[in-house]
N, C-alpha and C positions, 0 to 999 in steps of 0.2 A: 503493500500499499504506499502510495507516494504522499508528500506532506499535504497536498491538496485534500486528498481523500481523508487524512486523519482530521484536518481541520473541519470538514464537512461533518464528520461524525460527531465530533465536540460540539458543534452547534445543534445537532438535530437531538443528541441524548443529553438531556440537561441534568444538572447535579442538583436540582431542587424541584420542589412541587409547590406552588402558591396555595398554602393553607392560611387563609387570612381571616382572622377573626374580626368581630365588629370593632370600628374606630369609636373611641371615646370622643366626646366633644373637644376636648383639650387637643387631642392628637390630630383631629380633623382641622382645628384652628391652626395648629401649627403648620399642617401641610398647606393650607390656603395662605397663612401669612408669612411663615419663617422659610418655607422651602424656596421662594424665589429669592431669599437673601442669602441662605447658607447652602443651598442646593444647586444643582446644575442638572440640565435634561441631557438624556442620552442622545447622542448624536454622531455622525460619521466625520467627525473631525478632531483633530489632535489638541488637546488642552494645553494652554500655556500655563503651566503650574506658577511661575512666577507672577503672572497676572491674576490668576485665580485666588492666590493667598494674598496678594499685594507685598510680596517680599520673596528673597532669595533664600530658601532654607531646605534642609533635608526633608523629604516627604516619605511617610508611612502610610501604606495602603493596607486597609483592614477589609477583608471579605467576608460578609456575612456577620455583621455586628450584633445581631439579635435586639435586645431592647435598648442598646447603645450605653448602658452604664459603664461598662468596662472601658469603652472607647474615650466616654466623656471624662473618666477619671484619669486615663493616660494622658490626655490632651492637657488637662489642668496641671498634671504633675510635670510635664515637659513642654513648657510654652516655646522653647526654642525650635521644636518640631512642628511641621505640617502634618495633618492627618486628614486622609482622604477615605471616608467610610462608603461601603457598598452594602446594600441590603435589598432584598426584593420584597420583604413584607412591609407595607405601608404602616401599620400600627408601630413596628419597631423604628421605623424612621420618623413618625411623628413624636414617639417618646424621647428620641435622641434630640429632635429639634427643640422639644421643650427643656431639656436639661441645658443645651446651649444657651437658651434664653435665660433660665433661671439663674446659671452660673456665669453668665457673661463671657462664654468661651469663644475666642475669636480665631482660633487656629484648627477648626474642623470645617470641612465641606463634605456634602452628602450627596450620593447617587441612589436612587431607587431603581435598580436595573440589574441585568444579568452581567455578573463579573467578567466572564470570558468576552462578551461582546465589548465591554468597556475597555479591557486590556487590548484587544484587537483594534478597536476603533479610535480610542480617544487617549491612552496613556503614551507619551513620548518613549522613545526607546532609551534605554540606560539613564532613567530618570528616578528611579525609586531607591531609597536607602534600606527600606524593609517591607517585606510583604508579610501580614499576620492572617492566619486561617485557623481561627480557635473554635474547636467544637463542632466541625461541620457535620452535617448528616452522614452517618456511618453506613447508610444503606447496608445493614447487617445481613441480609439474606443474600445468599451466593448469587442468586438469579438477578439481583440488583447491583452487583458489584460493579458493572459497568458504568453506574451512574456516579461513582465517587469521582469528585473533582480532581483528585490528585492521581493524575495518570500522565504518561510520558509527552502526549501532544501538549497537555496543559503547561507541563514544565518548561518545554522549548518556548511556549510563547512568555510564560512567566520570566525565564531567564533573560529574555530579549529586553525586558523593561527594568531589570535590576541594574544598578551600577555594579561595577566590578568591586567586590567587597562587601555588596549588599546582602541581606540576609532574608531567607524565606523561614519563617517562624510558624510551625503547626503545633497544635495541641489537641489532644483527643482523649476521652474516657473510655474508649473501645479498644482493648488490647489488639484485636485482629486488625483494626483500621491502623494502628500504630505501626504493626509488623508490615502491613501494606505500605504505608508511607515510607518506612525505613528501606524496603526492598526498592520501590520505585526510585527514591532520591539516591540511594547509594549507587544504583546503576546509571543514573543520569550524567551525561557529560557536563562538565563545567560547574559542577557543585561538589562542595566538601563538606563533610560533616563536622562542626565546630567542636563536638565532644569526642571525636574520633570514631573510627569505623565501627559501625554496629550499635554505638552508644546513644542513649537517650540523654537528654540535658535536664539539669535542675531547672525549676521555673525562675527565669530571670525576675528580678525585682520589679522591672517595668510592667508585667503582665499582672494585673490585679487577681486576687483570689475570688472567684465569684460565690455567692450564696450556694449555688447549686454544687459548686466544686467543694465547698466546705461541708456540705452535707454528704457528699460522696466519700470524703475523707473520714467521717465520723462513722460511716458504715463500712469502712474498709475498701472502698473502691479505689482502683488506681487511676492516675493521669499520666499521660506521657507527652512530654515537650520534645520537640526535634527543631534543631536550628542548623540550616544548611547555608552556606556562604557561596555567592557566585565567585568563581576564582578564574573563569575564563569566558 
């Protein structure tokens, strides 16, 4: 299969399903009033990150930020970094926008879109300092493994957007998915495991410990972090 075929498969087999609950009044207001200020529409046009954030700074891209709580916490704790968050579920986008408003956060921009399409169409090559993928859908049934976002074609695309020395940081609470990530990343050209071959990382201080994760720890559940650096 050539590269064109691979990319076509990536676009057809999505790594998510839009399971959207009802928007609260606050979330709807945020989408109506705040998204024009802190969000941007998906389009087939490369983003000028310096213009988007109004400054020249290292940019972190988070894929699937959920309700936005951890992304907001990271942005507040690291004001020197730009954060670009992508989430397909509108209640989560609305919730993050409310946090941006409440805490007066200026270094986050938001997209409600398919991350693969955003990477293909909007993100400049060699522009990202870090890409974060925290607790993605594990698609735990074997027949659904093809829907997992961490696949070789996705990594080829992702690598082209990372700076040399930039990092792809993944975290999951599904051991099987952690092993899948480790195998795919270890075989990918141009990436190096920052913790050593086959080794998982300790949770970096910049990744907040979520309530869901804290509950998992109390129940004895594991969480696996992987940090792979673009080397070529």
